[in-house]
GUBATI-876502 format. One line per field, with one value per residue (C-alpha): residue in three letters; z negated, y negated, x negated. Coordinates in steps of 0.25 Angstrom, whole numbers, always signed. Layout:
! residues N
rest <- [ALA; ...]
c3 <- [Z; ...]
c2 <- [Y; ...]
c1 <- [X; ...]
This chain:
! residues 398
rest <- [UNK; UNK; UNK; UNK; UNK; UNK; UNK; UNK; UNK; UNK; UNK; UNK; UNK; UNK; UNK; UNK; UNK; UNK; UNK; UNK; UNK; UNK; UNK; UNK; UNK; UNK; UNK; UNK; UNK; UNK; UNK; UNK; UNK; UNK; UNK; UNK; UNK; UNK; UNK; UNK; UNK; UNK; UNK; UNK; UNK; UNK; UNK; UNK; UNK; UNK; UNK; UNK; UNK; UNK; UNK; UNK; UNK; UNK; UNK; UNK; UNK; UNK; UNK; UNK; UNK; UNK; UNK; UNK; UNK; UNK; UNK; UNK; UNK; UNK; UNK; UNK; UNK; UNK; UNK; UNK; UNK; UNK; UNK; UNK; UNK; UNK; UNK; UNK; UNK; UNK; UNK; UNK; UNK; UNK; UNK; UNK; UNK; UNK; UNK; UNK; UNK; UNK; UNK; UNK; UNK; UNK; UNK; UNK; UNK; UNK; UNK; UNK; UNK; UNK; UNK; UNK; UNK; UNK; UNK; UNK; UNK; UNK; UNK; UNK; UNK; UNK; UNK; UNK; UNK; UNK; UNK; UNK; UNK; UNK; UNK; UNK; UNK; UNK; UNK; UNK; UNK; UNK; UNK; UNK; UNK; UNK; UNK; UNK; UNK; UNK; UNK; UNK; UNK; UNK; UNK; UNK; UNK; UNK; UNK; UNK; UNK; UNK; UNK; UNK; UNK; UNK; UNK; UNK; UNK; UNK; UNK; UNK; UNK; UNK; UNK; UNK; UNK; UNK; UNK; UNK; UNK; UNK; UNK; UNK; UNK; UNK; UNK; UNK; UNK; UNK; UNK; UNK; UNK; UNK; UNK; UNK; UNK; UNK; UNK; UNK; UNK; UNK; UNK; UNK; UNK; UNK; UNK; UNK; UNK; UNK; UNK; UNK; UNK; UNK; UNK; UNK; UNK; UNK; UNK; UNK; UNK; UNK; UNK; UNK; UNK; UNK; UNK; UNK; UNK; UNK; UNK; UNK; UNK; UNK; UNK; UNK; UNK; UNK; UNK; UNK; UNK; UNK; UNK; UNK; UNK; UNK; UNK; UNK; UNK; UNK; UNK; UNK; UNK; UNK; UNK; UNK; UNK; UNK; UNK; UNK; UNK; UNK; UNK; UNK; UNK; UNK; UNK; UNK; UNK; UNK; UNK; UNK; UNK; UNK; UNK; UNK; UNK; UNK; UNK; UNK; UNK; UNK; UNK; UNK; UNK; UNK; UNK; UNK; UNK; UNK; UNK; UNK; UNK; UNK; UNK; UNK; UNK; UNK; UNK; UNK; UNK; UNK; UNK; UNK; UNK; UNK; UNK; UNK; UNK; UNK; UNK; UNK; UNK; UNK; UNK; UNK; UNK; UNK; UNK; UNK; UNK; UNK; UNK; UNK; UNK; UNK; UNK; UNK; UNK; UNK; UNK; UNK; UNK; UNK; UNK; UNK; UNK; UNK; UNK; UNK; UNK; UNK; UNK; UNK; UNK; UNK; UNK; UNK; UNK; UNK; UNK; UNK; UNK; UNK; UNK; UNK; UNK; UNK; UNK; UNK; UNK; UNK; UNK; UNK; UNK; UNK; UNK; UNK; UNK; UNK; UNK; UNK; UNK; UNK; UNK; UNK; UNK; UNK; UNK; UNK; UNK; UNK; UNK; UNK; UNK; UNK; UNK; UNK; UNK; UNK; UNK; UNK; UNK; UNK; UNK; UNK; UNK; UNK]
c3 <- [+317; +303; +293; +285; +279; +266; +264; +251; +253; +250; +262; +270; +264; +266; +280; +282; +274; +282; +295; +293; +286; +298; +307; +302; +310; +325; +323; +319; +330; +340; +333; +325; +338; +347; +337; +332; +348; +349; +337; +336; +337; +346; +353; +345; +334; +339; +333; +319; +313; +317; +310; +297; +296; +296; +287; +276; +276; +273; +264; +256; +256; +244; +235; +240; +236; +222; +222; +225; +215; +204; +209; +214; +230; +230; +223; +231; +245; +241; +240; +254; +259; +253; +259; +274; +272; +268; +279; +290; +284; +284; +298; +304; +298; +304; +317; +315; +312; +323; +312; +315; +301; +295; +304; +301; +285; +287; +294; +283; +272; +282; +282; +266; +267; +276; +267; +257; +267; +272; +258; +262; +267; +253; +247; +257; +252; +238; +241; +249; +241; +247; +252; +265; +267; +267; +282; +287; +277; +283; +296; +294; +288; +299; +309; +303; +306; +322; +317; +313; +324; +333; +322; +322; +336; +338; +325; +334; +347; +339; +331; +343; +345; +333; +327; +338; +352; +359; +353; +339; +331; +317; +319; +320; +307; +300; +305; +300; +287; +287; +290; +278; +270; +274; +271; +258; +255; +260; +250; +239; +240; +239; +226; +219; +221; +209; +213; +209; +196; +195; +188; +177; +175; +187; +187; +197; +205; +208; +222; +227; +225; +231; +243; +245; +248; +263; +265; +261; +269; +281; +277; +275; +288; +297; +292; +294; +306; +312; +307; +311; +325; +327; +321; +329; +343; +341; +336; +348; +358; +361; +363; +372; +380; +383; +384; +387; +398; +402; +397; +393; +380; +382; +386; +373; +365; +372; +368; +354; +351; +358; +348; +336; +339; +342; +326; +320; +330; +329; +315; +319; +321; +312; +299; +306; +312; +299; +293; +305; +309; +297; +294; +301; +314; +314; +311; +322; +331; +328; +329; +344; +346; +344; +353; +364; +361; +363; +377; +381; +379; +385; +398; +403; +400; +404; +397; +396; +391; +379; +377; +376; +369; +357; +357; +354; +344; +336; +336; +332; +320; +316; +314; +308; +299; +294; +293; +285; +276; +275; +272; +260; +250; +249; +243; +232; +218; +215; +205; +215; +225; +225; +225; +236; +244; +242; +246; +258; +264; +260; +269; +280; +281; +280; +292; +299; +295; +301; +313; +315; +312; +322; +334; +340; +338; +343; +355; +359; +357; +363; +370; +370; +374; +363; +354; +358; +357; +343; +338; +342; +329; +321; +329; +328; +312; +314; +322; +313; +300; +306; +313; +298; +292; +301; +299; +284; +284; +298; +293; +282; +280; +270]
c2 <- [+263; +265; +254; +252; +237; +243; +254; +253; +250; +265; +269; +259; +264; +279; +276; +270; +280; +291; +286; +284; +298; +303; +302; +314; +322; +317; +316; +329; +334; +326; +326; +339; +346; +343; +344; +358; +363; +359; +365; +378; +392; +396; +389; +397; +389; +374; +371; +376; +363; +357; +369; +367; +353; +359; +370; +361; +352; +364; +370; +357; +352; +358; +355; +341; +339; +342; +335; +322; +326; +326; +314; +306; +303; +291; +299; +312; +306; +301; +316; +317; +306; +311; +325; +318; +309; +322; +330; +318; +320; +335; +336; +324; +333; +345; +338; +332; +346; +353; +362; +369; +375; +359; +353; +365; +361; +347; +349; +357; +344; +337; +344; +345; +328; +328; +337; +326; +314; +323; +319; +303; +307; +311; +299; +291; +297; +294; +279; +276; +266; +274; +288; +282; +276; +291; +294; +280; +281; +294; +290; +278; +287; +296; +285; +279; +293; +290; +278; +291; +298; +286; +284; +299; +300; +287; +292; +304; +296; +285; +296; +305; +304; +295; +304; +314; +318; +316; +328; +325; +319; +317; +303; +304; +310; +300; +288; +296; +295; +281; +281; +289; +280; +268; +277; +279; +264; +262; +272; +266; +257; +267; +265; +280; +279; +281; +294; +300; +302; +314; +312; +324; +322; +327; +343; +350; +362; +376; +373; +385; +378; +366; +373; +381; +367; +367; +354; +355; +367; +359; +349; +358; +366; +353; +349; +363; +366; +352; +353; +369; +367; +353; +360; +373; +366; +353; +362; +370; +360; +354; +369; +371; +360; +360; +374; +381; +371; +364; +350; +341; +338; +323; +328; +336; +325; +316; +327; +327; +312; +310; +322; +315; +302; +309; +314; +300; +290; +296; +291; +277; +283; +295; +289; +282; +293; +300; +289; +287; +302; +310; +320; +332; +325; +321; +336; +340; +331; +336; +350; +348; +339; +352; +360; +350; +352; +367; +365; +355; +363; +375; +367; +365; +364; +350; +339; +332; +345; +345; +331; +331; +343; +337; +323; +330; +340; +326; +320; +332; +334; +321; +322; +335; +330; +317; +322; +335; +325; +317; +327; +334; +323; +326; +339; +337; +328; +319; +329; +340; +332; +338; +353; +353; +343; +354; +365; +358; +352; +366; +373; +363; +363; +377; +379; +368; +374; +388; +382; +374; +387; +396; +386; +390; +404; +405; +397; +404; +418; +415; +403; +391; +395; +406; +394; +386; +398; +400; +386; +388; +395; +384; +374; +381; +382; +366; +364; +374; +367; +354; +357; +363; +351; +342; +350; +352; +336; +328; +315; +317; +306; +302]
c1 <- [+38; +32; +38; +25; +27; +30; +20; +12; -3; -6; -1; -8; -21; -18; -16; -28; -36; -29; -32; -46; -47; -39; -50; -57; -47; -49; -64; -65; -56; -65; -79; -77; -72; -82; -93; -87; -86; -101; -106; -97; -105; -93; -82; -72; -76; -75; -63; -67; -72; -58; -51; -61; -55; -40; -46; -51; -40; -29; -40; -41; -26; -21; -34; -34; -20; -23; -36; -26; -16; -26; -36; -25; -23; -33; -45; -40; -41; -56; -58; -53; -61; -74; -71; -68; -82; -90; -83; -88; -104; -102; -97; -106; -118; -112; -113; -127; -132; -124; -119; -104; -103; -106; -96; -85; -88; -87; -73; -68; -72; -64; -52; -54; -54; -42; -35; -35; -31; -19; -13; -12; +2; +6; +1; +7; +22; +16; +14; +27; +36; +48; +52; +57; +43; +35; +38; +33; +22; +18; +19; +10; -1; -1; -1; -13; -20; -18; -29; -38; -37; -42; -54; -58; -59; -66; -75; -79; -82; -91; -98; -101; -117; -120; -130; -132; -131; -117; -111; -114; -102; -110; -108; -94; -92; -100; -92; -81; -87; -86; -72; -68; -77; -69; -56; -62; -62; -48; -41; -49; -36; -26; -18; -11; +3; +13; +16; +2; +8; +15; +29; +27; +42; +47; +48; +38; +44; +38; +31; +38; +52; +48; +41; +55; +62; +66; +62; +48; +48; +51; +41; +31; +33; +34; +20; +15; +21; +16; +0; +0; +4; -3; -16; -14; -13; -21; -34; -35; -31; -44; -51; -38; -39; -53; -58; -45; -40; -53; -48; -59; -63; -59; -44; -45; -48; -38; -28; -32; -33; -18; -14; -19; -13; +0; +0; +0; +5; +20; +18; +23; +37; +37; +41; +52; +57; +58; +65; +75; +78; +74; +63; +70; +71; +56; +51; +60; +54; +40; +44; +50; +36; +29; +39; +34; +20; +23; +30; +19; +8; +14; +18; +2; -13; -15; -21; -9; -1; -10; -9; +6; +6; -4; +3; +16; +9; +4; +17; +25; +14; +17; +33; +31; +21; +26; +40; +35; +27; +39; +48; +39; +40; +54; +51; +43; +44; +32; +27; +26; +20; +6; +9; +19; +9; +0; +9; +13; -1; -7; +3; +2; -13; -14; -6; -13; -27; -22; -17; -31; -40; -32; -30; -42; -42; -28; -31; -43; -38; -24; -22; -16; -3; -3; -7; +5; +15; +10; +15; +31; +34; +28; +36; +49; +48; +45; +58; +67; +62; +65; +79; +83; +79; +87; +99; +98; +94; +97; +94; +84; +75; +64]
């Protein structure tokens, strides 16, 4: 379990703000996905709004990091929350006037806003009192996101039909704006950690020199592979289930909700696992979960095959992402953190965007089985790198 008695106040505040902001993802998967299917000019474009969220996040990731650098964590985070609030208003308007283009525009803005909230994990790292708290603090942050999963789906259901017919989700996005306003109030209690001030006496190494470090490559690959495979399979799963194999929308919703919870609930133990067995073993477990994902998904096409494969996918993502993020600070000095974080997140979320954008086309043109086979090389990369780290540092801990 997470040991959080000694966590600074900042970490609790960031966890709460993250939980509120995280409502954006499940809300858009539910309300945005259904609205997109209703408003899209062609079924081929029905997943475009969700892909636009990922594209916005990938596009805004590097600018967000440098805005946070120059404005500070607190002021920069307010920029992100403003983007999320604006996205809610734009998406609400798009649903109200039945405009697919406006909905997609709001999705891009939502992605831009999420590129700021993704940086909460680095604010948490900077707020811990000792390095041994990093894994548990990150786990608490992700655990709070599970609250956002439940909140987002609830907003989607509560707001449905509020300002129109049963298929109109404009009210859902209006409720989301209210939630973001509450998050902004909570964030007002955040105090910038001392590490916000760069130590100019520290030498700053060239980025290429930092990127060549084996530990950096493992940390980067773990998060990148984790996000790419997860997005590639999750994005197309509802369409595959409903249109490909005839399962109901309710079944698809159940599977996606289980997947989202599986992404964050393991955070109850991930930090403690890292402390007990080391980062290398946790990364290896994450890669093995991804192997099981592909095996289960290839065994059949019943609802339970999708449910188990998506739950395993969520757990595997958690181990790879938390493990990679915990390992990353070991590769840079405080004075180098912004450019290293920019490189890391630029690569990670570009891969996520590419995977998400290509998922619909791949499954439509080639089929679900081919899509699963395309994941094998990435999963093998994660396995090899985890084994390499385990061989070189078998008991490596934070």
